[in-house]
LUMKEVEX-812589 format. One record per residue (C-alpha): chain; x, y, z. Coordinates in nm, 4 decimals, padded with zeros to 6 digits. Each point is the difference from the previous one (the first is absolute). Layout:
N
('A' (X Y Z))
...
This chain:
576
('A' (-01.5169 -05.2112 00.1364))
('A' (00.0569 00.3132 -00.2072))
('A' (00.0922 00.3202 00.1771))
('A' (-00.2757 00.2608 -00.0001))
('A' (00.0339 00.2715 -00.2609))
('A' (00.1031 00.3308 00.1577))
('A' (-00.2581 00.2755 -00.0047))
('A' (00.1871 00.3075 -00.1265))
('A' (-00.2807 00.2404 00.0861))
('A' (-00.0137 -00.1167 00.3632))
('A' (00.3776 00.0170 00.0303))
('A' (00.0123 00.3428 -00.1571))
('A' (-00.2649 00.1348 00.2371))
('A' (00.1781 -00.1390 00.3067))
('A' (00.3356 00.1263 -00.1224))
('A' (-00.1325 00.3481 -00.0679))
('A' (-00.1445 00.0233 00.3504))
('A' (00.3301 -00.1037 00.1547))
('A' (00.2123 00.2240 -00.2203))
('A' (-00.2190 00.3021 00.0611))
('A' (00.0114 -00.0523 00.3773))
('A' (00.3788 -00.0308 -00.0006))
('A' (00.0397 00.3189 -00.2014))
('A' (-00.2481 00.1794 00.2251))
('A' (00.1982 -00.1015 00.3083))
('A' (00.3270 00.1155 -00.1532))
('A' (-00.1490 00.3281 -00.1161))
('A' (00.0246 -00.0915 -00.3666))
('A' (-00.2246 00.1068 -00.2823))
('A' (-00.0654 -00.2967 -00.2230))
('A' (-00.3750 00.0012 00.0492))
('A' (-00.2645 00.2062 -00.1722))
('A' (-00.0034 00.3741 00.0700))
('A' (-00.3227 -00.0383 00.1934))
('A' (00.2124 -00.1623 00.2708))
('A' (00.2535 00.2831 00.0003))
('A' (00.0253 00.3554 00.1174))
('A' (00.3268 00.0673 -00.1763))
('A' (00.1719 00.2415 -00.2300))
('A' (00.2968 -00.0022 -00.2418))
('A' (00.3549 00.1240 -00.0219))
('A' (-00.0112 00.2998 -00.2123))
('A' (-00.3606 00.0015 -00.0296))
('A' (-00.2558 -00.0549 00.2698))
('A' (-00.2966 -00.2238 -00.0187))
('A' (-00.3024 -00.0865 00.1991))
('A' (-00.2551 -00.2770 00.0133))
('A' (-00.1894 -00.0098 -00.3302))
('A' (-00.3708 -00.0194 -00.0402))
('A' (-00.0098 -00.3499 -00.1514))
('A' (-00.2752 -00.0690 -00.2544))
('A' (-00.2427 -00.2908 00.0288))
('A' (00.1143 -00.3206 -00.1655))
('A' (-00.3521 -00.1251 -00.0600))
('A' (-00.0352 00.2203 -00.3063))
('A' (00.2526 -00.1952 -00.1981))
('A' (00.1244 -00.3239 00.1480))
('A' (-00.3114 -00.2098 00.0697))
('A' (00.2228 -00.1303 00.2744))
('A' (-00.1351 -00.3474 00.0544))
('A' (-00.0087 -00.0972 -00.3653))
('A' (00.3492 00.1317 -00.0686))
('A' (00.1506 -00.1697 00.3037))
('A' (-00.1651 -00.3311 -00.0768))
('A' (00.1318 00.0208 -00.3547))
('A' (00.3480 00.0596 00.1293))
('A' (-00.0259 -00.2867 00.2514))
('A' (-00.0935 -00.2373 -00.2793))
('A' (00.2822 00.1263 -00.2207))
('A' (00.2565 -00.0143 00.2816))
('A' (-00.1001 -00.3572 00.0839))
('A' (00.0462 -00.0992 -00.3622))
('A' (00.3489 00.1510 -00.0087))
('A' (00.0933 -00.1700 00.3269))
('A' (-00.1266 -00.3487 -00.0837))
('A' (00.1193 00.0028 -00.3584))
('A' (00.3521 00.0968 00.1116))
('A' (00.0399 -00.3053 00.2231))
('A' (-00.0340 -00.2943 -00.2426))
('A' (00.1508 00.1713 -00.3037))
('A' (00.2830 00.2083 00.1359))
('A' (00.2207 00.1555 -00.2664))
('A' (00.3234 00.1543 00.1252))
('A' (00.0131 00.2222 -00.3068))
('A' (-00.3395 00.1553 00.0814))
('A' (00.1474 00.2412 00.2480))
('A' (-00.1634 00.2686 00.2032))
('A' (00.0413 00.3463 -00.1504))
('A' (00.3735 00.0682 -00.0020))
('A' (-00.0508 00.3759 00.0146))
('A' (-00.1304 -00.0284 00.3584))
('A' (00.3077 -00.0237 00.2181))
('A' (-00.2043 -00.1335 00.2907))
('A' (-00.0230 -00.3334 -00.1843))
('A' (00.3276 00.0088 -00.1911))
('A' (00.1729 -00.2750 00.2003))
('A' (00.0161 -00.3566 -00.1269))
('A' (-00.1888 -00.1279 00.3045))
('A' (-00.3154 00.1685 -00.1299))
('A' (00.0282 -00.1764 -00.3355))
('A' (00.1311 -00.3443 00.0889))
('A' (-00.2712 -00.1038 00.2465))
('A' (-00.3471 -00.0494 -00.1562))
('A' (-00.1746 00.1047 00.3212))
('A' (00.1608 00.3414 00.0124))
('A' (-00.0076 00.0361 -00.3770))
('A' (-00.3760 -00.0527 00.0052))
('A' (-00.0469 00.2349 00.2915))
('A' (00.1939 00.2699 -00.1807))
('A' (-00.2171 -00.0445 -00.3085))
('A' (-00.3107 00.0269 00.2167))
('A' (00.1274 00.3191 00.1585))
('A' (00.1018 00.1612 -00.3288))
('A' (-00.3377 -00.0992 -00.1394))
('A' (-00.1716 00.1757 00.2886))
('A' (00.2096 00.3099 -00.0613))
('A' (-00.0904 00.0019 -00.3675))
('A' (-00.3694 -00.0554 00.0738))
('A' (-00.0080 00.2947 00.2411))
('A' (00.1723 00.2226 -00.2531))
('A' (-00.2314 -00.0952 -00.2873))
('A' (-00.3149 00.0418 00.2085))
('A' (00.1126 00.3419 00.1106))
('A' (00.0869 00.1026 -00.3569))
('A' (-00.3493 -00.1005 -00.1104))
('A' (-00.1753 00.1683 00.2922))
('A' (-00.2489 00.2779 -00.0890))
('A' (00.1619 00.2501 00.2380))
('A' (00.1194 00.3536 -00.0522))
('A' (00.3783 00.0324 -00.0241))
('A' (00.0688 00.1175 00.3548))
('A' (-00.2070 -00.2752 00.1615))
('A' (00.1622 -00.2602 -00.2220))
('A' (00.3461 00.1288 00.0890))
('A' (-00.0887 -00.0054 00.3714))
('A' (-00.1104 -00.3601 -00.0252))
('A' (00.3105 -00.0835 -00.1967))
('A' (00.2156 00.1234 00.2866))
('A' (-00.2051 -00.1818 00.2640))
('A' (-00.0101 -00.3286 -00.1863))
('A' (00.3689 00.0098 -00.0814))
('A' (00.0756 00.0171 00.3725))
('A' (-00.2248 -00.3011 00.0597))
('A' (00.1414 -00.2046 -00.2876))
('A' (00.3573 00.0797 00.1032))
('A' (-00.0756 -00.1144 00.3538))
('A' (-00.1512 -00.3240 -00.1291))
('A' (00.3203 -00.1139 -00.1688))
('A' (00.0960 -00.3564 00.0981))
('A' (00.3560 00.1289 00.0368))
('A' (-00.1113 00.1856 00.3134))
('A' (-00.0930 -00.3102 00.2021))
('A' (00.2409 -00.2626 00.1394))
('A' (-00.1979 -00.3124 -00.0951))
('A' (-00.0490 00.1188 -00.3585))
('A' (00.3522 00.1289 -00.0579))
('A' (00.2262 -00.2899 -00.1042))
('A' (00.3165 00.2074 00.0357))
('A' (-00.0793 00.0938 00.3592))
('A' (-00.0917 -00.3589 00.0845))
('A' (00.3243 -00.1319 -00.1510))
('A' (00.1991 00.2591 00.1954))
('A' (-00.1681 -00.1172 00.3199))
('A' (00.0867 -00.3642 -00.0768))
('A' (00.3600 00.0806 -00.0954))
('A' (00.0544 00.2027 00.3175))
('A' (-00.1663 -00.2482 00.2312))
('A' (-00.2613 00.2589 00.0905))
('A' (00.2539 00.2713 00.0834))
('A' (-00.1398 00.2265 -00.2716))
('A' (-00.3443 -00.0164 00.1623))
('A' (00.1420 00.0906 00.3396))
('A' (00.1916 00.2912 -00.1503))
('A' (-00.3094 00.1091 -00.1915))
('A' (-00.1979 00.0055 00.3223))
('A' (00.2740 00.2058 00.1653))
('A' (-00.0103 00.2505 -00.2853))
('A' (-00.3794 00.0122 00.0200))
('A' (00.0048 00.0711 00.3749))
('A' (00.2667 00.2658 -00.0554))
('A' (-00.2099 00.1709 -00.2663))
('A' (-00.3112 -00.0363 00.2138))
('A' (00.1749 00.1999 00.2727))
('A' (00.1004 00.2652 -00.2544))
('A' (-00.3430 00.0135 -00.1569))
('A' (00.1237 -00.0388 -00.3576))
('A' (00.1505 -00.2475 -00.2453))
('A' (00.3788 00.0366 -00.0178))
('A' (00.1394 00.0665 -00.3471))
('A' (00.3676 00.0470 00.0895))
('A' (00.2498 -00.0349 00.2808))
('A' (-00.0562 00.3327 00.1752))
('A' (00.3004 -00.0519 00.2261))
('A' (00.2329 00.0306 -00.3007))
('A' (-00.0719 00.3706 -00.0464))
('A' (00.0162 00.3151 00.2062))
('A' (-00.0940 00.3456 -00.1229))
('A' (00.3122 00.2129 00.0002))
('A' (00.2361 -00.2977 00.0170))
('A' (-00.0498 -00.1868 -00.3285))
('A' (-00.3026 00.1764 -00.1523))
('A' (-00.0460 00.3788 -00.0255))
('A' (00.3730 00.0603 00.0296))
('A' (00.0679 00.2987 -00.2259))
('A' (00.1852 00.2534 00.2213))
('A' (-00.1897 00.3088 00.1065))
('A' (-00.1510 00.1904 00.2913))
('A' (-00.3445 00.0817 00.1318))
('A' (-00.0139 00.3801 -00.0200))
('A' (-00.3628 00.0623 00.1013))
('A' (-00.2855 -00.1757 00.1741))
('A' (-00.3556 00.0695 00.1102))
('A' (-00.3068 -00.2038 00.0909))
('A' (-00.0367 -00.1351 -00.3534))
('A' (00.3463 -00.0318 -00.1580))
('A' (00.3720 -00.0124 00.0387))
('A' (00.1906 00.1586 -00.2876))
('A' (00.3251 -00.1672 -00.1057))
('A' (00.2786 00.1778 -00.1872))
('A' (00.2392 -00.2436 -00.1672))
('A' (00.3748 00.0601 -00.0083))
('A' (00.1438 00.0929 -00.3418))
('A' (00.2306 -00.2413 -00.1806))
('A' (00.1144 00.2450 -00.2686))
('A' (00.2144 00.3141 00.0503))
('A' (-00.2579 00.2152 -00.1761))
('A' (-00.3799 -00.0198 00.0076))
('A' (-00.2950 00.1589 -00.1746))
('A' (-00.1108 00.3176 00.1745))
('A' (-00.3643 -00.1117 00.0192))
('A' (-00.0680 -00.2867 00.2400))
('A' (-00.2104 -00.3069 -00.0710))
('A' (-00.2796 -00.0721 00.2520))
('A' (-00.1332 -00.3572 -00.0010))
('A' (-00.3470 -00.0723 00.1416))
('A' (-00.0453 -00.3778 00.0431))
('A' (-00.3293 -00.1743 00.0797))
('A' (-00.1276 00.0580 00.3531))
('A' (-00.1447 -00.3524 00.0090))
('A' (00.3435 -00.1627 -00.0256))
('A' (00.3444 00.0687 00.1418))
('A' (00.2106 00.2218 -00.2263))
('A' (00.2929 -00.2387 -00.0300))
('A' (-00.1404 -00.1812 -00.3022))
('A' (00.1792 00.2900 -00.1722))
('A' (00.3184 -00.0769 00.1960))
('A' (-00.0122 -00.3761 00.0491))
('A' (00.3583 -00.0961 -00.0881))
('A' (00.2905 00.2104 -00.1314))
('A' (-00.0110 -00.1598 -00.3475))
('A' (-00.3720 00.0636 -00.0558))
('A' (-00.0579 00.3233 00.1926))
('A' (-00.1775 00.2734 -00.1944))
('A' (00.1075 00.2393 00.2753))
('A' (00.3686 -00.0896 -00.0357))
('A' (-00.0285 00.0202 -00.3798))
('A' (-00.1424 00.3526 00.0145))
('A' (00.2730 00.1050 00.2434))
('A' (00.2628 -00.1431 -00.2358))
('A' (-00.1451 00.2138 -00.2819))
('A' (00.0857 00.3129 00.1960))
('A' (-00.3349 00.0729 00.1652))
('A' (-00.0386 00.1137 00.3599))
('A' (-00.2706 -00.2434 00.1024))
('A' (-00.2512 00.0649 00.2770))
('A' (-00.2486 -00.2760 00.0853))
('A' (-00.3183 -00.0054 00.2080))
('A' (-00.0140 -00.2779 00.2602))
('A' (-00.3633 -00.0287 00.1068))
('A' (-00.0740 -00.0709 00.3631))
('A' (-00.1430 -00.3413 00.0835))
('A' (-00.2917 00.1550 00.1838))
('A' (-00.1500 -00.1115 00.3278))
('A' (-00.2973 00.1097 00.2131))
('A' (00.1540 00.3461 00.0570))
('A' (-00.0324 00.0740 -00.3731))
('A' (-00.3441 -00.1574 -00.0415))
('A' (-00.1707 00.3302 -00.0891))
('A' (00.2362 00.1083 -00.2789))
('A' (-00.1665 00.0698 -00.3336))
('A' (00.0962 00.0304 -00.3659))
('A' (00.0791 00.3698 00.0396))
('A' (00.2418 -00.0797 00.2835))
('A' (00.1904 -00.2319 -00.2326))
('A' (00.0201 00.2822 -00.2547))
('A' (00.0887 00.2889 00.2324))
('A' (00.2183 -00.1778 00.2549))
('A' (00.1260 -00.2571 -00.2484))
('A' (00.0602 00.1006 -00.3617))
('A' (-00.0191 00.3775 00.0250))
('A' (00.2138 00.0147 00.3126))
('A' (00.2584 -00.2253 -00.1655))
('A' (00.0189 00.2360 -00.2988))
('A' (00.0513 00.2964 00.2350))
('A' (00.2835 -00.1691 00.1890))
('A' (00.1734 -00.1306 -00.3139))
('A' (00.0005 00.3499 -00.1501))
('A' (00.1109 00.1579 00.3262))
('A' (00.2972 -00.2352 00.0356))
('A' (00.1058 00.0051 -00.3663))
('A' (-00.0611 00.3705 -00.0558))
('A' (-00.1492 -00.0833 -00.3417))
('A' (-00.2797 00.1911 -00.1695))
('A' (-00.2025 -00.3169 -00.0633))
('A' (00.0146 -00.3776 00.0403))
('A' (-00.0454 -00.2997 -00.2245))
('A' (-00.2555 -00.2395 00.1449))
('A' (-00.0774 -00.3708 -00.0349))
('A' (-00.3027 -00.1923 00.1305))
('A' (-00.0369 -00.3768 -00.0003))
('A' (-00.3439 -00.1675 00.0109))
('A' (-00.2262 00.1759 00.2528))
('A' (00.2990 00.2249 00.0656))
('A' (-00.0578 00.1253 -00.3541))
('A' (-00.3650 00.0711 00.0747))
('A' (00.1011 00.1942 00.3123))
('A' (00.2735 00.1866 -00.1867))
('A' (-00.2242 00.1021 -00.2911))
('A' (-00.2651 00.1177 00.2477))
('A' (00.2614 00.2070 00.1848))
('A' (00.1218 00.1590 -00.3238))
('A' (-00.3598 00.0840 -00.0924))
('A' (-00.0353 00.1680 00.3407))
('A' (00.3143 00.2047 -00.0682))
('A' (-00.1376 00.0976 -00.3412))
('A' (-00.3289 00.1104 00.1545))
('A' (00.1973 00.2108 00.2484))
('A' (00.2058 00.1532 -00.2792))
('A' (00.3275 -00.1427 00.1332))
('A' (00.2714 -00.1038 -00.2468))
('A' (00.2310 -00.2299 00.1949))
('A' (00.0414 -00.3093 -00.2200))
('A' (00.1898 -00.0420 -00.3269))
('A' (-00.1149 -00.3501 -00.1039))
('A' (-00.2283 -00.2892 00.0934))
('A' (00.0727 -00.3722 -00.0360))
('A' (-00.2811 -00.2510 00.0586))
('A' (00.0837 -00.3702 00.0337))
('A' (-00.2935 -00.2450 -00.0275))
('A' (-00.2368 00.2599 00.1443))
('A' (-00.3699 00.0664 -00.0546))
('A' (-00.1641 00.3384 -00.0393))
('A' (-00.2976 -00.1178 -00.2057))
('A' (-00.1700 -00.2910 00.1764))
('A' (-00.2367 -00.1008 -00.2804))
('A' (00.1608 -00.3446 -00.0321))
('A' (00.1639 -00.1233 00.3196))
('A' (00.0165 -00.3692 -00.0825))
('A' (-00.1075 -00.2606 00.2533))
('A' (00.0677 00.2280 00.2947))
('A' (-00.2826 00.2275 -00.1032))
('A' (-00.2440 -00.2903 -00.0103))
('A' (00.0092 -00.0143 00.3780))
('A' (-00.1146 00.3598 00.0440))
('A' (-00.3698 00.0841 00.0279))
('A' (-00.2056 00.2747 00.1633))
('A' (-00.1195 -00.2246 00.2881))
('A' (00.3537 -00.1234 00.0643))
('A' (00.1498 00.3502 00.0003))
('A' (-00.2801 00.1301 00.2215))
('A' (00.0685 -00.2829 00.2450))
('A' (00.3687 00.0922 00.0101))
('A' (-00.0856 00.3654 00.0555))
('A' (-00.2323 -00.0927 00.2856))
('A' (00.2665 -00.2110 00.1703))
('A' (00.3268 00.1930 -00.0574))
('A' (-00.0967 00.3088 -00.1999))
('A' (00.0419 00.2369 00.2970))
('A' (00.2524 -00.1902 00.2061))
('A' (00.1679 -00.3362 -00.0337))
('A' (00.2583 -00.1943 -00.1933))
('A' (00.0001 -00.2095 -00.3127))
('A' (00.2414 -00.2753 00.0978))
('A' (00.2774 -00.0760 -00.2448))
('A' (-00.0706 -00.3696 00.0418))
('A' (-00.3354 00.0480 -00.1736))
('A' (00.1663 00.1672 -00.2961))
('A' (00.2542 -00.2796 -00.0315))
('A' (-00.2716 -00.2670 00.0073))
('A' (-00.1886 00.1472 -00.2929))
('A' (00.3133 00.0425 -00.2071))
('A' (00.0840 -00.3627 00.0657))
('A' (-00.3518 -00.1053 -00.1028))
('A' (00.0473 00.1633 -00.3390))
('A' (00.2727 -00.2579 -00.0671))
('A' (-00.0888 -00.2810 00.2383))
('A' (00.1823 -00.2675 -00.2005))
('A' (00.3194 00.2031 00.0322))
('A' (-00.0326 00.1644 00.3406))
('A' (-00.2093 -00.2355 00.2162))
('A' (-00.0268 -00.3639 -00.1024))
('A' (00.3642 -00.0759 -00.0917))
('A' (00.1008 00.0981 00.3526))
('A' (-00.2759 -00.2128 00.1513))
('A' (00.1062 -00.3012 -00.2074))
('A' (00.3767 00.0326 00.0425))
('A' (-00.0195 00.1046 00.3632))
('A' (-00.2806 -00.1933 00.1666))
('A' (-00.0268 -00.3037 -00.2300))
('A' (00.3675 -00.0522 -00.0891))
('A' (00.1671 00.1507 00.3061))
('A' (00.2224 00.2376 -00.1971))
('A' (00.0616 00.3403 00.1546))
('A' (-00.0025 00.2815 -00.2562))
('A' (00.3418 00.1248 -00.1168))
('A' (00.1283 00.3519 00.0597))
('A' (-00.1307 00.2428 -00.2633))
('A' (00.0340 00.3754 00.0485))
('A' (-00.2992 00.0936 -00.2171))
('A' (-00.2350 -00.2240 00.1997))
('A' (00.1467 00.1331 00.3244))
('A' (-00.1003 00.3482 -00.1156))
('A' (-00.3384 -00.1309 -00.1136))
('A' (-00.0716 -00.1274 00.3520))
('A' (00.1088 00.3201 00.1770))
('A' (-00.3513 00.1323 00.0639))
('A' (-00.0910 00.3689 00.0227))
('A' (-00.3144 00.1453 00.1579))
('A' (-00.2039 00.2913 -00.1324))
('A' (-00.2177 00.2483 00.1920))
('A' (-00.3674 -00.0783 -00.0536))
('A' (-00.1091 00.3530 -00.1025))
('A' (00.2796 00.0264 -00.2567))
('A' (-00.0774 -00.3409 -00.1450))
('A' (-00.3753 00.0612 -00.0182))
('A' (00.0470 00.3320 -00.1841))
('A' (00.2249 -00.1702 -00.2504))
('A' (-00.2325 -00.2949 -00.0483))
('A' (-00.3109 00.2111 -00.0616))
('A' (00.1509 00.2732 -00.2162))
('A' (00.2081 -00.2277 -00.2213))
('A' (-00.1114 -00.3630 -00.0252))
('A' (-00.3685 00.0594 00.0667))
('A' (-00.0830 00.3403 -00.1509))
('A' (00.3098 00.0718 -00.2145))
('A' (-00.0104 00.3712 00.0793))
('A' (00.3701 00.0744 -00.0163))
('A' (-00.0011 00.0221 -00.3795))
('A' (-00.2833 00.2572 -00.0016))
('A' (00.1115 00.3643 00.0261))
('A' (-00.1249 00.1497 00.3255))
('A' (-00.1837 -00.3160 00.1081))
('A' (00.2114 -00.0370 00.3152))
('A' (00.1147 00.2562 00.2526))
('A' (00.3397 -00.0812 00.1447))
('A' (00.1852 00.2094 00.2570))
('A' (-00.2779 00.2576 -00.0289))
('A' (00.0178 00.0552 -00.3773))
('A' (-00.1795 -00.1594 -00.2972))
('A' (00.2562 -00.1940 -00.2005))
('A' (00.0423 -00.0530 -00.3721))
('A' (00.2669 -00.2388 -00.1270))
('A' (-00.0018 00.1909 -00.3273))
('A' (00.1639 00.2923 00.1808))
('A' (00.3137 -00.2110 00.0499))
('A' (00.1962 00.1398 -00.2927))
('A' (00.3523 -00.1212 00.0822))
('A' (00.1556 -00.2659 -00.2278))
('A' (-00.1088 -00.3495 00.0995))
('A' (00.1469 -00.3472 -00.0480))
('A' (-00.2668 -00.2690 00.0383))
('A' (00.1086 -00.3640 00.0337))
('A' (-00.2186 -00.3130 00.0025))
('A' (00.0683 -00.3756 00.0101))
('A' (-00.1700 -00.2104 -00.2652))
('A' (-00.0891 -00.2978 00.2248))
('A' (-00.0934 00.2106 00.3025))
('A' (-00.2942 -00.1568 00.1887))
('A' (-00.0208 00.2912 00.2468))
('A' (00.0032 00.2949 -00.2413))
('A' (-00.1064 -00.1086 -00.3510))
('A' (00.2355 00.1648 -00.2450))
('A' (-00.2831 00.1523 -00.2017))
('A' (-00.1207 00.1674 00.3204))
('A' (00.3455 00.1412 00.0674))
('A' (00.0054 00.1251 -00.3595))
('A' (-00.3225 00.1941 00.0643))
('A' (00.2059 00.2403 00.2136))
('A' (00.1526 00.1344 -00.3209))
('A' (-00.3409 00.1405 -00.0929))
('A' (-00.0508 00.1751 00.3354))
('A' (00.3273 00.1834 00.0611))
('A' (00.0385 00.3458 -00.1507))
('A' (00.3671 -00.0020 -00.0980))
('A' (00.2214 -00.1834 -00.2454))
('A' (-00.0284 -00.3727 00.0754))
('A' (00.2220 -00.2944 -00.0906))
('A' (-00.1292 -00.3558 00.0434))
('A' (00.2130 -00.3139 00.0311))
('A' (-00.1343 -00.3543 00.0344))
('A' (00.2170 -00.2657 00.1629))
('A' (-00.0252 -00.3770 -00.0047))
('A' (-00.0988 -00.2131 00.3016))
('A' (-00.2128 00.0976 00.2999))
('A' (-00.0616 00.2615 00.2665))
('A' (00.3316 -00.0488 00.1821))
('A' (00.2283 -00.1914 -00.2373))
('A' (-00.0738 00.2406 -00.2820))
('A' (00.1014 00.3010 00.2090))
('A' (00.3056 -00.1546 00.1667))
('A' (00.1993 -00.0800 -00.3128))
('A' (00.3602 00.1280 00.0226))
('A' (00.1822 00.0416 -00.3334))
('A' (00.3008 -00.2121 00.0994))
('A' (-00.2113 -00.3154 00.0062))
('A' (-00.1043 00.0499 -00.3631))
('A' (-00.3431 -00.1519 00.0607))
('A' (-00.3368 00.0493 -00.1634))
('A' (-00.0907 00.2786 -00.2391))
('A' (-00.2111 00.3136 -00.0223))
('A' (-00.2027 00.1956 -00.2543))
('A' (00.0218 00.3692 -00.0889))
('A' (-00.2091 00.2148 -00.2301))
('A' (-00.1827 00.3272 -00.0556))
('A' (-00.3118 00.0665 00.2056))
('A' (-00.3186 -00.1155 -00.1750))
('A' (-00.3694 00.0425 00.0746))
('A' (-00.0292 -00.3396 00.1720))
('A' (00.2250 -00.2711 00.1397))
('A' (-00.0513 -00.2641 -00.2680))
('A' (00.0696 00.2471 -00.2808))
('A' (00.3180 00.1035 00.1844))
('A' (00.1168 -00.3616 00.0208))
('A' (-00.0648 -00.0617 -00.3693))
('A' (00.2580 00.2631 -00.0975))
('A' (00.2379 -00.0413 00.2943))
('A' (00.3606 -00.1136 -00.0454))
('A' (00.1186 -00.3119 00.1839))
('A' (00.3340 00.0717 00.1710))
('A' (00.2068 -00.2744 00.1673))
('A' (00.1118 00.0377 00.3600))
('A' (-00.0933 00.2215 00.2931))
('A' (-00.2045 00.3191 -00.0229))
('A' (00.2172 00.1693 00.2657))
('A' (00.2423 00.1627 -00.2489))
('A' (-00.2930 00.1535 -00.1888))
('A' (-00.1272 00.1482 00.3262))
('A' (00.3340 00.1306 00.1280))
('A' (00.0736 00.1542 -00.3402))
('A' (-00.3349 00.1790 00.0123))
('A' (00.0419 00.0991 00.3659))
('A' (00.3421 00.1516 -00.0570))
('A' (-00.1524 00.2557 -00.2357))
('A' (-00.2140 00.1376 00.2840))
('A' (00.2544 -00.0163 00.2819))
('A' (00.1934 00.3204 -00.0632))
('A' (00.3709 00.0645 -00.0200))
('A' (00.2667 -00.2020 00.1799))
('A' (00.1304 00.1330 00.3324))
('A' (00.2373 -00.1275 00.2674))
('A' (-00.1494 -00.2871 00.1997))
('A' (-00.0985 00.0888 00.3581))
('A' (00.2628 -00.0988 00.2561))
('A' (-00.2567 -00.0967 00.2622))
('A' (-00.3684 -00.0686 00.0319))
('A' (-00.2598 00.2498 00.1126))
('A' (00.0508 00.3648 00.0763))
('A' (00.0219 00.2382 00.2933))
('A' (-00.3789 -00.0060 00.0247))
('A' (-00.0434 -00.3714 -00.0722))
('A' (00.2760 -00.1880 00.1763))
('A' (00.0412 -00.3771 -00.0413))
('A' (-00.2076 -00.1939 00.2509))
('A' (00.1265 -00.3551 -00.0538))
('A' (00.1569 -00.2154 -00.2743))
('A' (-00.2132 -00.1393 -00.2804))
('A' (-00.2249 -00.1925 -00.0222))
('A' (-00.1370 00.1481 00.3228))
('A' (-00.2371 -00.1198 00.2708))
('A' (-00.3303 00.0277 -00.1846))
('A' (00.0786 -00.2665 -00.2589))
('A' (00.1168 -00.2406 00.2698))
('A' (-00.3209 00.0235 00.2010))
('A' (-00.2203 -00.3085 -00.0241))
('A' (-00.3750 00.0367 -00.0485))
('A' (-00.1622 00.0111 00.3471))
């Protein structure tokens, strides 16, 4: 008697339900945004207002058509299996020979890839406006990624073979890893026990020379006998720990700047708890960026400081400089922005999750008091790249029983940081939702109307070409808002890898060129330069750093005495 033909649509529905429940339990974010209340790493998000599918899909007819097509793929693969007719080799989920050599799994893979293609084509043909179509594209990609046969034990031939070869030991270990992650509330991406902040990450020598409710300020020890008279103040993102800029000695932007003769001060944002639940955007400017500038100038004795802001740290820094300009204070000699947004016209997929109802709901819940948990931010960032940051760890960990290896970048990525609700809500409404920051006088910050055009110091604006957090064209838009002389450099790779690219490794490339009216015109005439962009930046920065003076013999000053060694307590605090 012939075996019954599998019903791909029934299996897919059952699998999706199981996968979604597992991710919900673990605190993941693989499901549609309607099931989330999350927000992203440099850029916050909220639950989108999802459009009705009935206007374009004719759901029943489309699904029945797919069921018929999937059944044809499945049944035709069984009697006429051709080992050369492989599943798409570009998809690393199905790259192993086990997916190609067994007609059952080969057919299932074809059915799944057919479903993916059908969803994409139907969405492309949908009579929806661009934003609604993009929203649905994000939602459906999460669903399709979750449906992958690689994500389920009985439909993953590699996981099943591992279980047979190990006598079931891999399944037992996978269950242990699942229970361990269940207790933690998240999917493990690395061996957290291999790293400790201050021991083998964030190790550049220095001292905490100031602290308040919002920040600790670190002054790094010089490594050259003479230094530039003007200090460099670095403002990292407040939604991550600062040590992405000081991960390891051979790829530390902090250590590189110190080695170039700069006295480097760095803001270490507090990982806030209930006591800081009422802090707002202005608190992060006054007690954070502006206070850090005051202390750096007080300790160094310089007339002005060079400043650098990374990601949302760049948004905070530019806002603070606009406040200084409105107050008539000249305290900064240059501005560097790394993958930062000032014009939020195009925010990529992150912006798709922001709507007036969603922002209003956030304001009602935490707009006056409360916390945005760092775990929520991490979940949304992972959802943007689920096939890189969620499902491989589910498959290797729970299905194959392989604990993740030690990886410093993923250790940093999982080191969550909370934000005060009022601060977050101000940022979300005035940037992602209403895009007011780019409009002169449209926002009042620290009691004054701000205008980014009043920032007239020289600026170095950097973007990464494959950045999925800050689209490079959006970063380029900052060149049209700032009032001083602006230089723009575009690096290869993404949001993190593009920034952290030390010259000694001789990796990637970057583009340089004269400022043009728009990003695409700039790229057309830009020069492609091999290697890191860091030398271009340090060469530019040196021109604004003043004369060389004897390096300080100790950190701090009589007024600001060292409190503790770098990296300090704030960066070590875990999100409550």
